[in-house]
Every structure is written in structure tokens, then in C-alpha cells.
PyMOL Python script that loads the backbone (N, CA, C, O; Angstrom):
from pymol import cmd

cmd.read_pdbstr("""\
ATOM      1  N   MET A   1     158.856  79.166  64.056  1.00  0.00           N
ATOM      2  CA  MET A   1     158.805  79.684  62.330  1.00  0.00           C
ATOM      3  C   MET A   1     160.053  80.066  61.888  1.00  0.00           C
ATOM      4  O   MET A   1     160.713  80.656  62.743  1.00  0.00           O
ATOM      5  N   ILE A   2     160.677  79.884  60.619  1.00  0.00           N
ATOM      6  CA  ILE A   2     162.071  80.269  60.068  1.00  0.00           C
ATOM      7  C   ILE A   2     161.611  81.181  59.090  1.00  0.00           C
ATOM      8  O   ILE A   2     160.782  80.783  58.271  1.00  0.00           O
ATOM      9  N   PRO A   3     162.151  82.696  59.043  1.00  0.00           N
ATOM     10  CA  PRO A   3     162.028  83.641  57.907  1.00  0.00           C
ATOM     11  C   PRO A   3     163.185  83.620  56.977  1.00  0.00           C
ATOM     12  O   PRO A   3     164.328  83.996  57.238  1.00  0.00           O
ATOM     13  N   LEU A   4     162.615  82.991  55.535  1.00  0.00           N
ATOM     14  CA  LEU A   4     163.623  82.732  54.589  1.00  0.00           C
ATOM     15  C   LEU A   4     163.489  83.649  53.581  1.00  0.00           C
ATOM     16  O   LEU A   4     162.379  84.167  53.464  1.00  0.00           O
ATOM     17  N   TYR A   5     164.449  84.003  52.748  1.00  0.00           N
ATOM     18  CA  TYR A   5     164.337  84.873  51.454  1.00  0.00           C
ATOM     19  C   TYR A   5     164.080  83.989  50.287  1.00  0.00           C
ATOM     20  O   TYR A   5     165.041  83.314  49.918  1.00  0.00           O
ATOM     21  N   GLY A   6     163.006  83.871  49.663  1.00  0.00           N
ATOM     22  CA  GLY A   6     162.538  83.641  48.396  1.00  0.00           C
ATOM     23  C   GLY A   6     162.349  83.664  47.381  1.00  0.00           C
ATOM     24  O   GLY A   6     161.145  83.820  47.179  1.00  0.00           O
ATOM     25  N   PHE A   7     163.340  83.533  45.849  1.00  0.00           N
ATOM     26  CA  PHE A   7     163.062  83.922  44.502  1.00  0.00           C
ATOM     27  C   PHE A   7     162.915  83.499  43.805  1.00  0.00           C
ATOM     28  O   PHE A   7     163.837  82.870  43.288  1.00  0.00           O
ATOM     29  N   LEU A   8     161.700  83.509  43.266  1.00  0.00           N
ATOM     30  CA  LEU A   8     160.924  82.484  42.317  1.00  0.00           C
ATOM     31  C   LEU A   8     161.475  83.067  40.591  1.00  0.00           C
ATOM     32  O   LEU A   8     161.426  84.222  40.169  1.00  0.00           O
ATOM     33  N   GLN A   9     161.852  82.134  40.044  1.00  0.00           N
ATOM     34  CA  GLN A   9     161.909  82.215  38.280  1.00  0.00           C
ATOM     35  C   GLN A   9     161.064  83.318  37.889  1.00  0.00           C
ATOM     36  O   GLN A   9     159.936  83.472  38.359  1.00  0.00           O
ATOM     37  N   GLY A  10     161.537  84.015  37.118  1.00  0.00           N
ATOM     38  CA  GLY A  10     160.438  85.146  36.610  1.00  0.00           C
ATOM     39  C   GLY A  10     159.744  86.242  37.366  1.00  0.00           C
ATOM     40  O   GLY A  10     159.083  87.156  36.873  1.00  0.00           O
ATOM     41  N   ASP A  11     160.032  85.977  38.854  1.00  0.00           N
ATOM     42  CA  ASP A  11     159.499  87.221  39.521  1.00  0.00           C
ATOM     43  C   ASP A  11     160.629  88.545  39.711  1.00  0.00           C
ATOM     44  O   ASP A  11     161.819  88.354  39.459  1.00  0.00           O
ATOM     45  N   SER A  12     160.236  89.597  40.075  1.00  0.00           N
ATOM     46  CA  SER A  12     161.213  90.870  40.003  1.00  0.00           C
ATOM     47  C   SER A  12     161.955  91.635  41.662  1.00  0.00           C
ATOM     48  O   SER A  12     162.835  92.410  42.037  1.00  0.00           O
ATOM     49  N   MET A  13     160.919  90.803  42.164  1.00  0.00           N
ATOM     50  CA  MET A  13     161.748  90.517  43.769  1.00  0.00           C
ATOM     51  C   MET A  13     161.660  89.497  44.539  1.00  0.00           C
ATOM     52  O   MET A  13     160.847  88.670  44.128  1.00  0.00           O
ATOM     53  N   GLY A  14     162.366  89.136  45.838  1.00  0.00           N
ATOM     54  CA  GLY A  14     162.827  88.288  46.704  1.00  0.00           C
ATOM     55  C   GLY A  14     161.835  88.603  47.578  1.00  0.00           C
ATOM     56  O   GLY A  14     161.550  89.737  47.965  1.00  0.00           O
ATOM     57  N   LEU A  15     161.213  87.379  47.942  1.00  0.00           N
ATOM     58  CA  LEU A  15     159.954  87.646  49.555  1.00  0.00           C
ATOM     59  C   LEU A  15     160.455  86.871  50.776  1.00  0.00           C
ATOM     60  O   LEU A  15     161.461  86.170  50.878  1.00  0.00           O
ATOM     61  N   LEU A  16     159.665  87.117  51.531  1.00  0.00           N
ATOM     62  CA  LEU A  16     160.031  86.384  52.731  1.00  0.00           C
ATOM     63  C   LEU A  16     158.922  85.841  53.094  1.00  0.00           C
ATOM     64  O   LEU A  16     157.733  86.153  53.155  1.00  0.00           O
ATOM     65  N   ILE A  17     159.823  84.634  53.405  1.00  0.00           N
ATOM     66  CA  ILE A  17     158.379  83.328  53.549  1.00  0.00           C
ATOM     67  C   ILE A  17     158.980  82.414  55.258  1.00  0.00           C
ATOM     68  O   ILE A  17     160.077  82.031  55.666  1.00  0.00           O
ATOM     69  N   MET A  18     157.612  82.394  55.800  1.00  0.00           N
ATOM     70  CA  MET A  18     157.889  81.960  56.763  1.00  0.00           C
ATOM     71  C   MET A  18     157.634  80.323  56.649  1.00  0.00           C
ATOM     72  O   MET A  18     156.808  79.710  55.971  1.00  0.00           O
ATOM     73  N   ALA A  19     158.441  79.944  57.375  1.00  0.00           N
ATOM     74  CA  ALA A  19     158.500  78.272  57.236  1.00  0.00           C
ATOM     75  C   ALA A  19     158.844  77.560  58.383  1.00  0.00           C
ATOM     76  O   ALA A  19     159.759  77.926  59.120  1.00  0.00           O
ATOM     77  N   ARG A  20     157.940  76.230  58.647  1.00  0.00           N
ATOM     78  CA  ARG A  20     158.637  75.849  59.679  1.00  0.00           C
ATOM     79  C   ARG A  20     159.482  74.452  59.339  1.00  0.00           C
ATOM     80  O   ARG A  20     159.165  73.796  58.347  1.00  0.00           O
ATOM     81  N   GLU A  21     160.642  74.000  60.265  1.00  0.00           N
ATOM     82  CA  GLU A  21     161.431  72.876  60.358  1.00  0.00           C
ATOM     83  C   GLU A  21     160.811  72.214  59.272  1.00  0.00           C
ATOM     84  O   GLU A  21     161.234  72.172  58.117  1.00  0.00           O
ATOM     85  N   ASP A  22     159.573  71.596  59.811  1.00  0.00           N
ATOM     86  CA  ASP A  22     159.571  70.327  59.396  1.00  0.00           C
ATOM     87  C   ASP A  22     158.580  70.415  57.814  1.00  0.00           C
ATOM     88  O   ASP A  22     157.883  69.516  57.345  1.00  0.00           O
ATOM     89  N   ASP A  23     158.783  71.605  57.331  1.00  0.00           N
ATOM     90  CA  ASP A  23     157.867  71.594  55.637  1.00  0.00           C
ATOM     91  C   ASP A  23     158.982  71.407  55.137  1.00  0.00           C
ATOM     92  O   ASP A  23     160.121  71.775  55.424  1.00  0.00           O
ATOM     93  N   THR A  24     158.346  70.525  54.015  1.00  0.00           N
ATOM     94  CA  THR A  24     159.396  69.924  52.485  1.00  0.00           C
ATOM     95  C   THR A  24     159.682  71.131  51.698  1.00  0.00           C
ATOM     96  O   THR A  24     159.184  72.246  51.541  1.00  0.00           O
ATOM     97  N   LEU A  25     160.418  70.638  51.383  1.00  0.00           N
ATOM     98  CA  LEU A  25     160.979  72.073  50.428  1.00  0.00           C
ATOM     99  C   LEU A  25     159.932  72.308  49.142  1.00  0.00           C
ATOM    100  O   LEU A  25     160.009  73.229  48.329  1.00  0.00           O
ATOM    101  N   GLY A  26     158.993  71.301  49.165  1.00  0.00           N
ATOM    102  CA  GLY A  26     158.265  71.103  47.658  1.00  0.00           C
ATOM    103  C   GLY A  26     156.963  72.359  48.425  1.00  0.00           C
ATOM    104  O   GLY A  26     156.311  73.264  47.904  1.00  0.00           O
ATOM    105  N   ARG A  27     157.041  71.835  49.851  1.00  0.00           N
ATOM    106  CA  ARG A  27     155.843  73.206  50.733  1.00  0.00           C
ATOM    107  C   ARG A  27     156.374  74.388  50.530  1.00  0.00           C
ATOM    108  O   ARG A  27     155.783  75.429  50.244  1.00  0.00           O
ATOM    109  N   LEU A  28     157.792  74.168  50.721  1.00  0.00           N
ATOM    110  CA  LEU A  28     158.389  75.913  50.780  1.00  0.00           C
ATOM    111  C   LEU A  28     158.137  76.463  49.393  1.00  0.00           C
ATOM    112  O   LEU A  28     157.636  77.587  49.384  1.00  0.00           O
ATOM    113  N   ALA A  29     158.360  75.947  48.309  1.00  0.00           N
ATOM    114  CA  ALA A  29     157.724  76.293  46.951  1.00  0.00           C
ATOM    115  C   ALA A  29     156.370  76.592  46.698  1.00  0.00           C
ATOM    116  O   ALA A  29     155.777  77.560  46.222  1.00  0.00           O
ATOM    117  N   GLU A  30     155.966  75.220  47.261  1.00  0.00           N
ATOM    118  CA  GLU A  30     154.238  76.797  47.077  1.00  0.00           C
ATOM    119  C   GLU A  30     153.650  77.619  47.135  1.00  0.00           C
ATOM    120  O   GLU A  30     152.862  78.281  46.459  1.00  0.00           O
ATOM    121  N   LYS A  31     154.594  77.531  49.162  1.00  0.00           N
ATOM    122  CA  LYS A  31     154.228  78.657  49.571  1.00  0.00           C
ATOM    123  C   LYS A  31     154.635  80.219  49.114  1.00  0.00           C
ATOM    124  O   LYS A  31     154.183  81.308  49.467  1.00  0.00           O
ATOM    125  N   LEU A  32     155.791  79.804  48.082  1.00  0.00           N
ATOM    126  CA  LEU A  32     156.711  81.013  47.603  1.00  0.00           C
ATOM    127  C   LEU A  32     155.697  81.252  46.306  1.00  0.00           C
ATOM    128  O   LEU A  32     155.275  82.389  46.094  1.00  0.00           O
ATOM    129  N   GLN A  33     155.383  80.327  45.589  1.00  0.00           N
ATOM    130  CA  GLN A  33     154.529  80.531  44.233  1.00  0.00           C
ATOM    131  C   GLN A  33     153.558  81.249  45.074  1.00  0.00           C
ATOM    132  O   GLN A  33     153.534  82.458  44.840  1.00  0.00           O
ATOM    133  N   SER A  34     152.675  80.802  46.075  1.00  0.00           N
ATOM    134  CA  SER A  34     151.556  81.190  46.035  1.00  0.00           C
ATOM    135  C   SER A  34     151.556  82.837  46.628  1.00  0.00           C
ATOM    136  O   SER A  34     150.554  83.549  46.574  1.00  0.00           O
ATOM    137  N   ALA A  35     152.809  83.257  47.167  1.00  0.00           N
ATOM    138  CA  ALA A  35     152.780  84.782  47.700  1.00  0.00           C
ATOM    139  C   ALA A  35     152.868  85.700  46.055  1.00  0.00           C
ATOM    140  O   ALA A  35     152.357  86.789  45.792  1.00  0.00           O
ATOM    141  N   ALA A  36     153.815  84.673  45.028  1.00  0.00           N
ATOM    142  CA  ALA A  36     154.158  85.455  44.043  1.00  0.00           C
ATOM    143  C   ALA A  36     153.128  85.576  42.949  1.00  0.00           C
ATOM    144  O   ALA A  36     153.369  86.052  41.840  1.00  0.00           O
ATOM    145  N   ASP A  37     151.696  85.002  43.436  1.00  0.00           N
ATOM    146  CA  ASP A  37     151.144  84.444  42.182  1.00  0.00           C
ATOM    147  C   ASP A  37     150.552  85.654  41.865  1.00  0.00           C
ATOM    148  O   ASP A  37     149.885  85.111  40.984  1.00  0.00           O
ATOM    149  N   VAL A  38     150.249  86.647  41.806  1.00  0.00           N
ATOM    150  CA  VAL A  38     149.185  88.578  41.505  1.00  0.00           C
ATOM    151  C   VAL A  38     150.430  88.458  40.042  1.00  0.00           C
ATOM    152  O   VAL A  38     150.090  88.538  38.861  1.00  0.00           O
ATOM    153  N   ARG A  39     152.415  88.174  40.729  1.00  0.00           N
ATOM    154  CA  ARG A  39     152.872  88.533  39.244  1.00  0.00           C
ATOM    155  C   ARG A  39     153.550  87.784  38.421  1.00  0.00           C
ATOM    156  O   ARG A  39     154.172  88.293  37.489  1.00  0.00           O
ATOM    157  N   VAL A  40     153.528  86.108  38.697  1.00  0.00           N
ATOM    158  CA  VAL A  40     154.080  85.375  38.319  1.00  0.00           C
ATOM    159  C   VAL A  40     153.175  84.008  38.519  1.00  0.00           C
ATOM    160  O   VAL A  40     152.741  83.663  39.619  1.00  0.00           O
ATOM    161  N   ALA A  41     152.871  83.005  36.824  1.00  0.00           N
ATOM    162  CA  ALA A  41     152.286  82.290  36.588  1.00  0.00           C
ATOM    163  C   ALA A  41     152.864  80.881  37.415  1.00  0.00           C
ATOM    164  O   ALA A  41     153.963  80.426  37.097  1.00  0.00           O
ATOM    165  N   PRO A  42     151.993  80.192  38.558  1.00  0.00           N
ATOM    166  CA  PRO A  42     153.077  79.355  38.812  1.00  0.00           C
ATOM    167  C   PRO A  42     153.868  78.075  37.790  1.00  0.00           C
ATOM    168  O   PRO A  42     153.743  78.079  36.565  1.00  0.00           O
ATOM    169  N   LEU A  43     154.463  77.301  38.343  1.00  0.00           N
ATOM    170  CA  LEU A  43     155.620  76.428  37.793  1.00  0.00           C
ATOM    171  C   LEU A  43     154.877  75.116  38.159  1.00  0.00           C
ATOM    172  O   LEU A  43     154.513  74.742  39.274  1.00  0.00           O
ATOM    173  N   LYS A  44     154.718  74.411  36.765  1.00  0.00           N
ATOM    174  CA  LYS A  44     154.404  73.138  36.793  1.00  0.00           C
ATOM    175  C   LYS A  44     155.394  71.942  37.338  1.00  0.00           C
ATOM    176  O   LYS A  44     154.897  70.884  37.726  1.00  0.00           O
ATOM    177  N   ARG A  45     156.776  72.149  37.351  1.00  0.00           N
ATOM    178  CA  ARG A  45     157.708  70.850  37.708  1.00  0.00           C
ATOM    179  C   ARG A  45     158.671  72.361  38.750  1.00  0.00           C
ATOM    180  O   ARG A  45     159.610  73.034  38.324  1.00  0.00           O
ATOM    181  N   PRO A  46     158.181  72.440  39.748  1.00  0.00           N
ATOM    182  CA  PRO A  46     159.428  73.134  40.476  1.00  0.00           C
ATOM    183  C   PRO A  46     160.585  72.799  41.044  1.00  0.00           C
ATOM    184  O   PRO A  46     160.733  71.636  41.421  1.00  0.00           O
ATOM    185  N   ARG A  47     161.376  73.530  41.173  1.00  0.00           N
ATOM    186  CA  ARG A  47     162.847  72.941  41.611  1.00  0.00           C
ATOM    187  C   ARG A  47     163.670  73.360  42.418  1.00  0.00           C
ATOM    188  O   ARG A  47     164.128  74.386  41.914  1.00  0.00           O
ATOM    189  N   VAL A  48     164.289  73.123  43.689  1.00  0.00           N
ATOM    190  CA  VAL A  48     164.349  74.472  44.936  1.00  0.00           C
ATOM    191  C   VAL A  48     165.791  74.012  44.914  1.00  0.00           C
ATOM    192  O   VAL A  48     166.080  72.818  44.831  1.00  0.00           O
ATOM    193  N   MET A  49     166.771  75.063  44.996  1.00  0.00           N
ATOM    194  CA  MET A  49     168.121  75.142  44.742  1.00  0.00           C
ATOM    195  C   MET A  49     168.418  76.412  46.050  1.00  0.00           C
ATOM    196  O   MET A  49     168.034  77.576  46.160  1.00  0.00           O
ATOM    197  N   VAL A  50     169.370  75.431  47.000  1.00  0.00           N
ATOM    198  CA  VAL A  50     169.827  76.455  48.075  1.00  0.00           C
ATOM    199  C   VAL A  50     171.453  76.378  47.994  1.00  0.00           C
ATOM    200  O   VAL A  50     172.050  75.315  48.166  1.00  0.00           O
ATOM    201  N   ALA A  51     172.032  77.465  47.746  1.00  0.00           N
ATOM    202  CA  ALA A  51     173.567  77.725  47.664  1.00  0.00           C
ATOM    203  C   ALA A  51     174.240  76.891  46.525  1.00  0.00           C
ATOM    204  O   ALA A  51     175.279  76.242  46.646  1.00  0.00           O
ATOM    205  N   GLY A  52     173.523  77.009  45.469  1.00  0.00           N
ATOM    206  CA  GLY A  52     173.553  76.451  44.209  1.00  0.00           C
ATOM    207  C   GLY A  52     173.546  74.498  43.954  1.00  0.00           C
ATOM    208  O   GLY A  52     173.952  73.801  43.024  1.00  0.00           O
ATOM    209  N   ARG A  53     173.010  74.230  45.018  1.00  0.00           N
ATOM    210  CA  ARG A  53     172.776  73.252  45.009  1.00  0.00           C
ATOM    211  C   ARG A  53     170.886  72.750  44.606  1.00  0.00           C
ATOM    212  O   ARG A  53     169.900  73.145  45.230  1.00  0.00           O
ATOM    213  N   LEU A  54     170.896  71.948  43.584  1.00  0.00           N
ATOM    214  CA  LEU A  54     169.111  71.258  43.451  1.00  0.00           C
ATOM    215  C   LEU A  54     168.930  70.112  44.946  1.00  0.00           C
ATOM    216  O   LEU A  54     169.598  69.178  45.389  1.00  0.00           O
ATOM    217  N   LEU A  55     167.936  70.654  45.264  1.00  0.00           N
ATOM    218  CA  LEU A  55     167.667  69.522  46.373  1.00  0.00           C
ATOM    219  C   LEU A  55     166.232  68.929  46.253  1.00  0.00           C
ATOM    220  O   LEU A  55     165.280  69.493  45.713  1.00  0.00           O
ATOM    221  N   ASP A  56     166.226  67.767  46.808  1.00  0.00           N
ATOM    222  CA  ASP A  56     164.748  66.853  46.955  1.00  0.00           C
ATOM    223  C   ASP A  56     163.706  67.315  47.490  1.00  0.00           C
ATOM    224  O   ASP A  56     163.541  67.348  48.709  1.00  0.00           O
ATOM    225  N   LEU A  57     162.672  67.830  46.429  1.00  0.00           N
ATOM    226  CA  LEU A  57     161.424  68.280  47.140  1.00  0.00           C
ATOM    227  C   LEU A  57     160.942  67.683  48.351  1.00  0.00           C
ATOM    228  O   LEU A  57     160.171  68.310  49.078  1.00  0.00           O
ATOM    229  N   GLU A  58     161.397  66.324  48.677  1.00  0.00           N
ATOM    230  CA  GLU A  58     161.286  65.658  49.889  1.00  0.00           C
ATOM    231  C   GLU A  58     161.708  66.056  50.974  1.00  0.00           C
ATOM    232  O   GLU A  58     160.991  65.878  51.958  1.00  0.00           O
ATOM    233  N   MET A  59     162.736  66.582  51.094  1.00  0.00           N
ATOM    234  CA  MET A  59     163.590  67.070  52.126  1.00  0.00           C
ATOM    235  C   MET A  59     162.895  68.021  53.041  1.00  0.00           C
ATOM    236  O   MET A  59     162.049  68.807  52.616  1.00  0.00           O
ATOM    237  N   THR A  60     163.185  67.966  54.080  1.00  0.00           N
ATOM    238  CA  THR A  60     162.531  69.007  55.152  1.00  0.00           C
ATOM    239  C   THR A  60     163.503  70.113  54.988  1.00  0.00           C
ATOM    240  O   THR A  60     164.565  69.982  54.380  1.00  0.00           O
ATOM    241  N   VAL A  61     162.938  71.650  55.781  1.00  0.00           N
ATOM    242  CA  VAL A  61     163.696  72.847  55.960  1.00  0.00           C
ATOM    243  C   VAL A  61     164.636  72.175  56.967  1.00  0.00           C
ATOM    244  O   VAL A  61     165.702  72.763  56.778  1.00  0.00           O
ATOM    245  N   ALA A  62     164.758  71.605  57.574  1.00  0.00           N
ATOM    246  CA  ALA A  62     165.695  71.428  59.106  1.00  0.00           C
ATOM    247  C   ALA A  62     166.555  70.417  57.859  1.00  0.00           C
ATOM    248  O   ALA A  62     167.700  70.862  57.773  1.00  0.00           O
ATOM    249  N   ALA A  63     166.396  69.471  57.095  1.00  0.00           N
ATOM    250  CA  ALA A  63     167.517  68.533  56.564  1.00  0.00           C
ATOM    251  C   ALA A  63     168.369  69.075  55.717  1.00  0.00           C
ATOM    252  O   ALA A  63     169.452  68.549  55.461  1.00  0.00           O
ATOM    253  N   ALA A  64     167.802  70.624  54.991  1.00  0.00           N
ATOM    254  CA  ALA A  64     168.333  70.943  54.003  1.00  0.00           C
ATOM    255  C   ALA A  64     169.049  72.019  55.108  1.00  0.00           C
ATOM    256  O   ALA A  64     169.417  73.046  54.539  1.00  0.00           O
ATOM    257  N   GLY A  65     169.280  72.002  56.332  1.00  0.00           N
ATOM    258  CA  GLY A  65     170.530  72.911  57.063  1.00  0.00           C
ATOM    259  C   GLY A  65     169.666  74.450  57.023  1.00  0.00           C
ATOM    260  O   GLY A  65     169.932  75.070  58.052  1.00  0.00           O
ATOM    261  N   LEU A  66     168.751  75.188  56.152  1.00  0.00           N
ATOM    262  CA  LEU A  66     168.088  76.713  56.168  1.00  0.00           C
ATOM    263  C   LEU A  66     167.728  77.359  57.522  1.00  0.00           C
ATOM    264  O   LEU A  66     166.790  76.947  58.206  1.00  0.00           O
ATOM    265  N   THR A  67     168.221  78.003  57.742  1.00  0.00           N
ATOM    266  CA  THR A  67     168.403  78.772  59.105  1.00  0.00           C
ATOM    267  C   THR A  67     167.797  80.087  58.977  1.00  0.00           C
ATOM    268  O   THR A  67     168.048  80.573  57.874  1.00  0.00           O
ATOM    269  N   ALA A  68     167.070  80.848  59.738  1.00  0.00           N
ATOM    270  CA  ALA A  68     166.949  82.256  59.352  1.00  0.00           C
ATOM    271  C   ALA A  68     167.347  82.726  58.695  1.00  0.00           C
ATOM    272  O   ALA A  68     168.551  82.483  58.611  1.00  0.00           O
ATOM    273  N   LEU A  69     166.764  83.831  57.609  1.00  0.00           N
ATOM    274  CA  LEU A  69     167.281  84.450  56.700  1.00  0.00           C
ATOM    275  C   LEU A  69     167.994  83.794  55.348  1.00  0.00           C
ATOM    276  O   LEU A  69     168.263  84.432  54.330  1.00  0.00           O
ATOM    277  N   ASP A  70     168.239  82.379  55.562  1.00  0.00           N
ATOM    278  CA  ASP A  70     168.653  81.925  54.268  1.00  0.00           C
ATOM    279  C   ASP A  70     167.902  82.293  52.877  1.00  0.00           C
ATOM    280  O   ASP A  70     166.706  82.570  52.779  1.00  0.00           O
ATOM    281  N   LYS A  71     168.827  82.242  51.846  1.00  0.00           N
ATOM    282  CA  LYS A  71     168.410  82.449  50.763  1.00  0.00           C
ATOM    283  C   LYS A  71     168.094  81.103  49.910  1.00  0.00           C
ATOM    284  O   LYS A  71     169.043  80.340  49.731  1.00  0.00           O
ATOM    285  N   PHE A  72     166.789  80.746  49.355  1.00  0.00           N
ATOM    286  CA  PHE A  72     166.332  79.778  48.481  1.00  0.00           C
ATOM    287  C   PHE A  72     166.001  80.072  47.252  1.00  0.00           C
ATOM    288  O   PHE A  72     165.528  81.200  47.113  1.00  0.00           O
ATOM    289  N   GLU A  73     166.091  79.460  46.364  1.00  0.00           N
ATOM    290  CA  GLU A  73     165.604  79.395  44.636  1.00  0.00           C
ATOM    291  C   GLU A  73     164.858  78.753  44.471  1.00  0.00           C
ATOM    292  O   GLU A  73     164.882  77.627  44.969  1.00  0.00           O
ATOM    293  N   VAL A  74     163.506  79.329  43.422  1.00  0.00           N
ATOM    294  CA  VAL A  74     162.735  77.991  43.211  1.00  0.00           C
ATOM    295  C   VAL A  74     162.583  78.131  41.616  1.00  0.00           C
ATOM    296  O   VAL A  74     161.936  79.109  41.243  1.00  0.00           O
ATOM    297  N   GLY A  75     163.037  77.380  40.752  1.00  0.00           N
ATOM    298  CA  GLY A  75     162.296  77.798  39.457  1.00  0.00           C
ATOM    299  C   GLY A  75     162.084  76.398  38.840  1.00  0.00           C
ATOM    300  O   GLY A  75     161.986  75.380  39.526  1.00  0.00           O
ATOM    301  N   GLY A  76     162.010  76.431  37.312  1.00  0.00           N
ATOM    302  CA  GLY A  76     161.147  75.166  36.633  1.00  0.00           C
ATOM    303  C   GLY A  76     160.880  75.121  35.379  1.00  0.00           C
ATOM    304  O   GLY A  76     161.783  75.282  34.558  1.00  0.00           O
ATOM    305  N   THR A  77     159.435  74.867  34.955  1.00  0.00           N
ATOM    306  CA  THR A  77     158.917  75.167  33.673  1.00  0.00           C
ATOM    307  C   THR A  77     157.662  75.613  34.018  1.00  0.00           C
ATOM    308  O   THR A  77     157.082  75.478  35.096  1.00  0.00           O
ATOM    309  N   ARG A  78     157.225  76.257  32.825  1.00  0.00           N
ATOM    310  CA  ARG A  78     155.999  77.035  33.426  1.00  0.00           C
ATOM    311  C   ARG A  78     155.065  75.818  32.443  1.00  0.00           C
ATOM    312  O   ARG A  78     153.834  75.839  32.441  1.00  0.00           O
TER     313      ARG A  78
END
""", "prot")
cmd.dss("prot")
cmd.show_as("cartoon", "prot")
cmd.util.cbc("prot")
cmd.orient("prot")
């Protein structure tokens, strides 16, 4: 498991999300939205950004080069 810092558009805090190397970024976005759903409504079309780059939701955590304690952001439309 890889601990990652996730920041969801509209949330007031970052969250620690546990990911697997073979999780897709789409799955990572789902995990983050699920963890924040008590404060923020889910996004209809989430987008994942890492280091200012918009990445494909089908890309895996490993392919995105994410390692322990890296930051990712999820934004989109509600």
C-alpha cells in the first residue's frame, strides 16, 4: 500500500488515501471522494492532476510515478 495525499475540489482539507500500485487514477479519485463525502458532494466527471499535469483516469498509480506521500488533486464538475 502507498500512502498518498489527496485534495478534492471544494473540500477544506487534504486526506491520506491508501493506494495500490495497480489502482487506476479513476479508482484513486473514487477513494478520495468516498472519504470526503460527508463534506463534499461527488463530482460527475472527476479529473486527476499530479504536479500540475492532467492525467488519464485509466493510468495506474505506478505508471503515474506516484510514490509514498506524493500529492494528487481531484477536480471536475458537480
